[in-house]
N, C-alpha and C positions, 0 to 999 in steps of 0.2 A: 434185522434179526427176526426170525420167524417166531410165532407163539410157541410157548413151552409145550412140547408134545404131551407131557403128563397132564397139563391143564386142559388141553384139547380133548384128550382121552376121557378125562373125568366128566367134562361137559357133554361129550357124546353119550356116555353111559347114562347120565341123568336124563338127557333128552330122550334116549331110547326107552328108558324105564317109564317115563311119562307117556310116551306114545303107546306103549303096550297096555298101560293101565287105561288109557282113554279108549283104545280099540276094544279092550275087554268090556269096558262099560257100555260101549255101543252094542256089543253082542248081547249082553245081559238085558239091556233095555229092549232090544229087538225081540228077544226070546220071550218076554213076558206076554205080549198080546198073541204072538204066534203059538205059544203053549196053550193058552186058553182057547184058541181056535181049533187046534188039531193035535195037541199034545206034542210028543217028540217028533212026529212026522211033520207037523207044521213048522217047527224050528228048523228041521233039516231042509225043508223046501225053501224057506226064505233065505237061509244061508247059501243054498245052491243058486238061487236067483241073484243074490248080491254078488257072488263070485262070477257068475256069468256076465252081469252088467259091468263089473270092473274089467273083465277080460275084453269085452267088446269095446269099451271106452278106450282101453289102452292100445287097441289095434286100429283105431281110426288114424289114417295118415295125417301127420302134423300139418302138411301143406294145405289140406282141406280146411282144417280148423283155422289156420292163420289167414287163409283167403277170406274167411267169413268176417274177420276183424278189420279188413281193409288193408292189411299189411301186404307189401310187395316184396318179392325176392330182391335182395341186394347183392349185386355181382361183386366179385373180388376187386375188379378194376375200379369200381366206384368208391371203395373204402379199403384200400390195402392194409393200412395200419390197424383198422378195427378188426379185420379178419385175422391179422397176425396175432392180435391180442386174444381173440376168442380161440384160435387154434392152440395157443399156448395154454389157455385155461382148460380146454378139452383134454390135452395131453396130461396136465397135472391131475385132473379128475379121473383119468383112466378111461375116458370115453373114446371108443373106437369109431363112432359114426362120423359121417362126413359133416363138416361144419356148414351150418345153414343159418344165415343171418337175414332178417327181414326188416323192412323199413316202413314206418308209419309217418306220413307227412303231417304232423301236428305239432303245435308248440307246447303241448302238455309234456310234462316230465314223466315218462313211463317206460318200463321194460317188462317183458313177460316171456316165460318159457312155455312151450307147448310140446306135448309128446312124452316119450320115455327115453331111456338110455339106448334103445334100439333104433328109434325113429323120432327125432325131436328137432326143434329149432328155437331160436331166440329172436325176438323182435325188439327193436328200439325205436323210440320216437325221435323226430328231428330235434325237438326241444331238449330232450335228455342229452343228446350228443353235443349240442351247442352250448348248453349251460354248465355241464360238469367238466372238471379237469380230467385229464387222462387217468390220473390216480383214482379219482372218485368213480369214474366210469368203470375202471377195472374192478372195483369192489362190487358195484351193482351187477356187472356181467358175471362175476364169480358167484354171486348169490343165485342168479338164474341158472348157471351151469350146475350148481349144486342141486337145484330142483330136478334137473334132467337126470343127473347121475343117481339120484335116490328115488327116481320114479314117483315123485310126489303127486304128479297128475293122476296116476293110477290109484295111489293111496287115498287121495281126496275124492276120486270118483267112487271108490268103494264106500267111503264114509257117507257120501251123499246118497248112494243107493240104499244104505242101511237106514238112513233117516227117512227116506221116502217109503221104504217097506214098513217101517215102524208106524208112520202116519197112516198108511193104508190099513194095516192090521188093526191098529187101535180104533180107527173109524169103523171098521167092520164089526169089531167086538161090541162097541157101543151101540151100533145099529141093531145087532142081534139081541142085545139085552133090552133095548127099547121095545123091540117087537114082541119079546117074550114077557114084558112087564105085566100085561093084563093076566096072562096065565099064572105068573108068580103070585099076583095079588089074589086071584080067584082060588088058588089052591092053598093059600096061606104060607107059601114058601118064602123064607126071608130074602129080601132084596140084597144082592151082594154089593153093598155100598163100598166096601174096601176094594173090591175088584174094579168097580167103576172109577174110584179115585186113582188107583195105580195105573189103569189103562189111560185115563184122561191126561195124566202128567207125563206119560211115556214119550209122546212126540216132542214136548218141550225139552225134556232131559236129553233126548237124542240130538236135537238141534244144538243145544248148548255144548254137548260133547263134540259134535262135528266142528263147531267154531273153535273149541279148545284145541282140537287136533290141528286145525289150520294154523293157529298161533304157534303150536309146537313145531310144525314144519318150518315156519318162518325163522324161529330162533335157531333151529338146526341149520338152515341155509345160511344164516349170518355166520354161525360158527365155522361151517365148512368154507365159506368165502374167505374168512380170515386165514384159515389154514392154507387155502389155495394161493392167495396172494402174499401171505406173510405180512399183511398190513391191515390189522383191525381198524386202525385210525383212518385209513382211506375210506372204508365203507362207512364208518361213523360220520366222517365229514360229509359224505354224499347224503346220508340220511338227514343231516341237518339242513342241507340245501333243499331236499325234497319236502321236508316238513314245512319249511318257510314258504315254499312255492305252493304246496297243496293247501296249507293253512290259509293263505291269502285268497285262494280260489274258493274255499268254503265260506270265508267271511263275506266274499262278494255275493254269495247266494243267500246265506242266512242272516247277514248283518252282524254276526258274531260267531265265535267258535262254538260248534255244537258241544253239548255236554258230553264228556267222555264216559262211555259205558264199555269198558274193555271186554266184559264177558259176552257182549253182543257184536264183537268185531272179529273179522277174519284175520287181522294183523295185530300184533301186540302194540302197545303204545310206543311211539318212536323214541321217547325219552328213555324208556326201559331198554330198548334195543341198543341205543347209543351207550347207555351206562354199562351194559354187559360187555360190549366191544372194548370200551375204554378200560374196564377192569381187566379184561384179558390182556390188553396191551401193557398195562402197568405191571401185572404179575409176571409177564414174560420178558419185560424190558424191551418190547417190540417198538420199533420206530418205523422207518420206511422199509417196505419189503422190496420184492423184485419187480414191482410193476409201478415204478415212479413215472412222473411226467416225462423225464428225459429218456428213460429206457423204452417207454411205449412208442415214442416217435412223434414228431410234430404232425405227420399226416393222419394221425388217428382221428382227429376231429374234423377232417375234410371228407365230406360225403357228397357225391353227385346225386341229385334227385333222380330216381329211376323214371324213365319216360312212361307216360300213361297213368301215373298215379294221381289221385285227386289232390287238390290243394287244401282241403279241409278234412278234418276227422275229429270226432269227439271220442275221448276215451277216459276210462276211470283212473284212479290213483295207482301208483306203482305197486306191483306185487312183490 
């Protein structure tokens, strides 16, 4: 049984409202130093530069970006079941682009999407495919397909550009104030301490808002993945496996779990993501959706290693 459409619609509305508020906050924070630099013209220029950056980043071919990560194209003949699953998810998400799956030969559990709804691809690691069940893998892949369908790469590129512009503008304002400080003191002009304070905190506020936007897109991708597969519990189960695996990896480096600081992370706490998915499943009476282990096919987990790929690769935690 699929999640209740009314519940999904409500969560979509809440997530969209949060995203709009965060983006509005990024615009306001960016406008502060730009206004002090050149007034309305300064604000217009930085907004133009942000839009240009987002457009350029969204038009970089996904194959070039994936090649830099060490991912190799995975042919249909190497993983027919995996391709069949991704094809199905593409159709459910309304994506008309050609399915492109990439393979990263590492034991890490990871998957990531690159590009937009016009030109995108999904990469999976060897460890992810071999450690997850087909049901769990369907949830993870649906999450990445959602990122493609909603052009999250372009959204986050825009947010990153806004943060960089804010840092640059704030630094320039502080430099100009510092240079003019002797003149202000000589003429008895009051030093604009409030201006200095506002400009000084602008980069930090922009960074925090950018991270909040990233967490918002992750929550939205989880919701859309549950809607695509009709199986919130499948993704929740996958998140549990990934949390256990990545947690043990972090403990091996730090000797203990790092202290959680959600506001400084690009992804929400895994426990919160799992809780939301299970709540959605309970409210809708959802159990197993259309992407169960049996329906996915036993050959889903069988992948031939593409020739010419390296046998090692280090990659970060799952997106």
